[in-house]
Structure formats: structure tokens, C-alpha cells
Rosetta silent file (secondary structure, phi, psi, omega in degrees, C-alpha in Angstrom):
SEQUENCE: MTDLGSRYVAALAAKDTNRLLALFVPDVIFRGMTPGRFWEADSPQRIVHEVLYQWFEPDDVIEKIEHVEAGHVVDRERIDYRFRVRNADGPFIVEQRAYFDTDGAGHITRMHAICAGYRPTTDPIGER
SCORE:     score description
SCORE:     0.000 S_00000001
   1 L     0.000  135.690 -179.717   47.218  133.327  101.187 S_00000001
   2 L   -67.342  147.260  179.115   45.845  135.132   98.114 S_00000001
   3 H   -58.330  -44.003 -179.267   48.092  138.030   97.123 S_00000001
   4 H   -69.635  -35.660  171.956   45.325  140.578   97.347 S_00000001
   5 H   -59.300  -46.469 -179.385   44.182  139.295  100.739 S_00000001
   6 H   -69.565  -28.921  172.711   47.643  139.416  102.038 S_00000001
   7 H   -63.459  -46.956  173.642   48.116  142.957  100.717 S_00000001
   8 H   -47.890  -54.658 -176.095   44.919  143.959  102.480 S_00000001
   9 H   -64.234  -41.959  179.929   46.019  142.557  105.806 S_00000001
  10 H   -66.517  -46.832 -179.342   49.536  143.995  105.637 S_00000001
  11 H   -64.191  -36.649  177.210   48.187  147.445  104.701 S_00000001
  12 H   -64.522  -43.956  179.144   45.556  147.429  107.358 S_00000001
  13 H   -64.340  -30.347  178.750   48.082  146.356  109.969 S_00000001
  14 H   -86.875   -8.165 -175.874   50.433  149.115  108.935 S_00000001
  15 L    54.198   43.772 -177.047   47.480  151.655  108.736 S_00000001
  16 L   -90.647   96.506 -172.014   48.917  152.519  105.369 S_00000001
  17 H   -55.510  -52.162 -174.653   46.273  154.794  103.908 S_00000001
  18 H   -61.808  -47.410  177.869   47.600  154.955  100.315 S_00000001
  19 H   -60.174  -41.868  174.588   48.063  151.225  100.076 S_00000001
  20 H   -62.233  -49.134 -178.371   44.526  150.612  101.450 S_00000001
  21 H   -57.741  -36.600 -174.546   42.912  153.121   99.125 S_00000001
  22 L   -73.855  -12.358  179.656   44.667  151.477   96.098 S_00000001
  23 L   -78.314  -23.068 -172.222   43.061  148.110   96.894 S_00000001
  24 E  -108.608  140.511  168.511   39.555  149.106   96.099 S_00000001
  25 E   -65.447  152.536 -178.559   37.691  150.048   92.980 S_00000001
  26 E   -57.807  -36.665  174.988   36.112  153.511   93.110 S_00000001
  27 E   -98.128   40.488 -175.733   32.533  152.131   93.352 S_00000001
  28 E   -64.685  150.268  179.499   33.349  149.431   95.844 S_00000001
  29 E  -112.922  118.378  178.089   30.564  147.951   97.980 S_00000001
  30 E  -124.880  131.940  172.437   31.572  147.355  101.638 S_00000001
  31 E  -132.391  141.235 -179.831   29.606  145.917  104.528 S_00000001
  32 E  -141.215  159.422  173.829   30.890  145.130  107.946 S_00000001
  33 E  -139.613  129.258  174.834   29.721  143.957  111.336 S_00000001
  34 E  -117.592  167.786 -174.581   31.393  144.514  114.641 S_00000001
  35 L   -55.965  -24.031 -178.111   29.796  143.411  117.901 S_00000001
  36 L  -114.696    2.209 -173.081   27.945  146.585  118.385 S_00000001
  37 E  -161.301  154.289  163.822   27.245  148.003  114.889 S_00000001
  38 E  -105.308  138.985 -178.654   26.774  147.424  111.237 S_00000001
  39 E  -119.407  143.968  174.961   28.836  149.386  108.751 S_00000001
  40 E  -138.372  145.211  172.916   28.474  150.358  105.106 S_00000001
  41 E  -151.684  160.198 -169.599   30.588  152.239  102.759 S_00000001
  42 L  -134.616   13.878  178.224   30.663  152.909   99.008 S_00000001
  43 L  -155.289  152.340  176.055   34.037  154.396   98.188 S_00000001
  44 H   -55.144  -42.695  177.732   37.690  153.545   99.166 S_00000001
  45 H   -58.461  -45.286  174.705   37.846  156.765  101.125 S_00000001
  46 H   -58.961  -49.419 -179.984   34.792  155.945  103.188 S_00000001
  47 H   -53.913  -48.965 -173.030   36.025  152.421  103.832 S_00000001
  48 H   -75.404  -45.009 -173.322   39.410  153.524  105.083 S_00000001
  49 H   -86.599  -36.918 -174.512   38.423  156.715  107.009 S_00000001
  50 H   -95.457  -14.725  173.460   34.870  155.950  108.158 S_00000001
  51 H  -116.147  -72.594 -173.954   35.194  152.258  108.812 S_00000001
  52 H   -53.017  -44.832  179.037   38.676  150.817  109.151 S_00000001
  53 H   -77.966   -1.207  163.555   40.121  153.793  110.967 S_00000001
  54 H   -82.613  -41.274 -179.764   37.119  153.654  113.331 S_00000001
  55 H   -72.392  -32.905  169.574   37.799  150.055  114.002 S_00000001
  56 L  -122.217   96.157 -176.995   41.534  150.755  114.514 S_00000001
  57 L   -76.202  168.230 -179.072   41.816  154.196  115.866 S_00000001
  58 L   -48.854  -38.193 -174.245   44.988  156.346  115.930 S_00000001
  59 L   -86.802   -4.091  178.779   45.841  155.188  119.495 S_00000001
  60 L   -87.117  118.133  175.855   45.342  151.483  118.664 S_00000001
  61 E  -101.619  114.630  175.200   48.817  150.056  117.779 S_00000001
  62 E   -80.482  107.406 -176.595   48.747  146.860  115.817 S_00000001
  63 E   -74.129  -39.815 -170.529   51.850  145.114  117.278 S_00000001
  64 E  -155.702  149.181  162.776   51.646  141.929  115.307 S_00000001
  65 E   -95.475  116.756 -175.265   49.772  139.927  112.766 S_00000001
  66 E   -88.529  -28.205 -172.853   49.254  136.762  114.673 S_00000001
  67 E  -160.502  137.532  168.226   47.428  134.580  112.140 S_00000001
  68 E  -142.404  130.306  178.077   46.411  134.834  108.430 S_00000001
  69 E  -141.015  132.301  179.256   44.583  132.215  106.472 S_00000001
  70 E  -114.583  157.768  175.081   43.100  132.603  102.928 S_00000001
  71 E  -166.954 -170.801  179.557   40.687  130.549  100.932 S_00000001
  72 E  -131.944  150.630  165.254   37.877  130.559   98.454 S_00000001
  73 E  -122.018   96.500 -174.287   34.120  129.937   98.535 S_00000001
  74 L    59.249 -106.785 -177.424   33.587  129.039   94.879 S_00000001
  75 L  -102.342    4.267 -177.509   34.428  132.412   93.158 S_00000001
  76 E  -104.137  135.153  178.639   34.569  134.522   96.334 S_00000001
  77 E   -87.015  155.010  174.514   37.842  134.985   98.197 S_00000001
  78 E  -138.720  143.895  179.479   38.169  134.879  101.931 S_00000001
  79 E  -133.673  123.684  176.120   40.829  136.199  104.253 S_00000001
  80 E  -107.378  141.146  175.816   40.883  135.478  108.135 S_00000001
  81 E  -150.428  151.020  177.658   43.295  137.472  110.190 S_00000001
  82 E  -134.539  129.023 -178.802   44.131  138.114  113.850 S_00000001
  83 E  -109.144  146.716  166.301   45.941  141.033  115.128 S_00000001
  84 E   -96.287  118.025 -168.730   47.618  141.782  118.478 S_00000001
  85 E  -122.415  143.038  174.745   46.584  145.355  119.299 S_00000001
  86 E  -129.497  138.432  176.817   47.592  147.583  122.116 S_00000001
  87 E  -147.480 -173.534 -177.578   46.009  150.814  123.338 S_00000001
  88 L   -61.240  -16.200  174.311   45.620  152.738  126.614 S_00000001
  89 L   -88.385   -0.425  178.202   43.265  149.959  127.865 S_00000001
  90 E   115.230 -164.849 -178.569   45.890  147.294  127.486 S_00000001
  91 E   -90.254  144.861 -178.521   46.562  144.423  125.076 S_00000001
  92 E  -139.175  155.561  162.393   43.934  142.845  122.847 S_00000001
  93 E  -105.422  129.167 -177.154   43.338  140.214  120.227 S_00000001
  94 E  -121.369  119.673  173.465   41.253  141.332  117.304 S_00000001
  95 E  -119.615  138.303 -177.931   40.103  138.685  114.759 S_00000001
  96 E  -136.408  152.416  172.422   38.358  139.413  111.562 S_00000001
  97 E  -130.643  131.772 -177.744   37.107  137.592  108.487 S_00000001
  98 E  -131.254  141.541  174.757   36.434  139.189  105.163 S_00000001
  99 E  -112.395  135.218 -176.393   34.889  137.820  102.060 S_00000001
 100 E  -143.703  152.086  171.146   35.707  139.733   98.823 S_00000001
 101 E  -110.562  154.353 -179.383   35.229  139.797   95.100 S_00000001
 102 E  -125.983  164.210  178.991   37.745  141.163   92.679 S_00000001
 103 L   -88.746    5.335 -175.599   37.805  142.793   89.247 S_00000001
 104 L    81.916  -14.723  179.244   40.419  140.591   87.619 S_00000001
 105 L  -106.887    7.346  174.943   42.939  143.572   87.721 S_00000001
 106 L    91.830   26.638  176.386   43.724  143.111   91.391 S_00000001
 107 L  -121.731  143.355  176.410   41.178  145.419   93.010 S_00000001
 108 E   -81.845  127.502 -177.409   38.423  144.608   95.456 S_00000001
 109 E   -97.349  -33.592  179.545   34.938  145.258   94.165 S_00000001
 110 E  -148.290  142.840 -179.410   32.922  144.075   97.060 S_00000001
 111 E  -146.539  130.689  174.213   33.878  143.152  100.626 S_00000001
 112 E  -117.671  124.345 -170.379   31.932  141.827  103.584 S_00000001
 113 E  -130.395  147.522  176.933   33.790  141.769  106.874 S_00000001
 114 E  -133.405  148.029 -173.305   32.970  140.552  110.399 S_00000001
 115 E  -128.292  136.753  177.816   34.869  141.268  113.566 S_00000001
 116 E   -77.449  -12.319 -175.481   35.000  139.326  116.852 S_00000001
 117 E    92.600  173.417  179.959   35.707  142.581  118.709 S_00000001
 118 E   -83.836  110.273 -176.684   38.562  143.643  120.889 S_00000001
 119 E   -98.808  108.941 -179.221   39.194  140.640  123.208 S_00000001
 120 E   -54.668  147.759  179.900   41.434  141.501  126.239 S_00000001
 121 L  -145.996  150.557  177.927   44.396  139.324  126.682 S_00000001
 122 L  -113.510   -1.309  177.833   47.183  139.149  129.268 S_00000001
 123 L   -67.969  127.892  174.185   49.500  137.043  127.115 S_00000001
 124 L   -65.895  150.008  175.519   52.784  138.961  126.404 S_00000001
 125 L   -54.357  143.634  174.579   53.600  139.394  122.809 S_00000001
 126 L    89.798   -9.585  175.493   55.474  136.487  121.392 S_00000001
 127 L   -93.701    4.078 -179.330   53.941  133.793  123.661 S_00000001
 128 L  -101.133    0.000    0.000   51.147  132.803  121.334 S_00000001
């Protein structure tokens, strides 16, 4: 797993605002797609507060990072991750894939992310 990709996944799972904000350059380009909507943001603050914290709301508890896999597509980095999430509606699996570019100083300059959506699961935590 790339260091930057792993830091992104860990910060997102922890909903650590300061760590998330620090991952992006000020003029970052972000595009995302969820099952019902396309998302765009052009600053770290907008990515975190208007996108990521809409995808994972305050009542969504990310209980576990179930899977992480990193790779490259020529010069673009890729990070796949799957979270076990619980909220008032029950347990869910959420899987996402993000492609991102970096500035050489350890910051994300562009990110394109796609989400499979919240998929209901009845598997108790730890049985996957």
C-alpha cells in the first residue's frame, strides 16, 4: 500500500479532519461518484466537509477497515478500500476506489473516487 494512500484510508476511517485536510494541496481537484450522485470539490475543506463527511455522516461509525489494496496505473496511484460501517439502519459494507496524483511532497493534487454505496450486511464484525 502506498504511504499516502494508507494515510488517506486511515484518516478517513478515523474521520480525522486535521489529518484529512493535510493530505491535499490547497487547489486540489476532486471528483467523486456515488450510486446516486456526482460530486466535485476544489479545496481540502470542501472535500472533507462537503463530500467525505456527507458520504460518512456523523452517525455513521466506521467500525473496521476490512480491506486495502494499493497500486499504480502508470503514473497515477490507486487505493481500494472497504469499510464496515454501522448506523441506525444497521451494519453495512462500503467499498470505494480512488485514483490520485501527487505533488512529490506527499500531497494529493487530484483525486477521482467511486463508491459502491452502502451495502447491507448481516455478517457480524470479525466473521469476514
